C-alpha positions, 0 to 999 in steps of 0.5 A: 317540760317538753315544751320548755326544752323545745323552746331552750333548743330553738332559742340556742339554734337561733343564737348559733344561727345568729353568731354565724351570720355576725362572722359572715357579716364581719368578713364581708365588711373586711373585704368591703374595707379593703376595697376602699382607695387609700389616700397618697401612700405614706412611703410617698408622703415620707419620701416628700417630707424627707426631701422637705426637710433636707431643702429647709436644712441645706437652703432655707435655713442653711443648718446643713449646707457645705455651699456644694448642693445644687439647687437643680437637684431640688426645685424645678425649673418653675421653682428656680424661676420664681426664687430668682424673681423673689430675690429682691438684692442686687445679683452679680450673677445668674443664680441668685434665689430668695430661699428666705421666701420659704421662710417668715419675713423676720429679719431679726430674732423674737425677742425673748426666744431661742434663735431657733430655726427649725421645722415642726411639722410637714402636713400633706394637704392634697394635690402635691401640696404640702404645709411646712410649719416652723420656727424662723428664729423664735418666730412661728411660720408657715409655708404651702409647698408643692412637690412634683417629680421629686423637687419643689415646683411651686410655694406660697407663704402662709401669712396669719393675722395673728 
């Protein structure tokens, strides 16, 4: 009987030591995980997403504009030059920008669809680039947008073979 009590005692003691070690291991794991570098801060991403949404509302879809917004506040000189180069109509002054280059090439609303132009999502893809998914008069579209110092610096329309 003494042997049985001795074995049970060792088993219980082993369990307690094992439990204590597990807590130490978890604590170390938590400390290790807190040292893992985090991706671009959510705050920065949220700020960029708000900027992109504002630009689409004011310039691209022009649903929230009074016409007095200064493009220099939203686009770098690089992006403004590219928007001027993409402008394919006659321009009476030097400030003609092809904001439509940030949306689909659709000229008319999609048949049978509501005439809706709005952003569906904005996803960071790294190196200051974002993918903006949207509906453009019912047509689905995507554009890659690069944000530098709180302004759009570059863009690329994504073309789908669908």
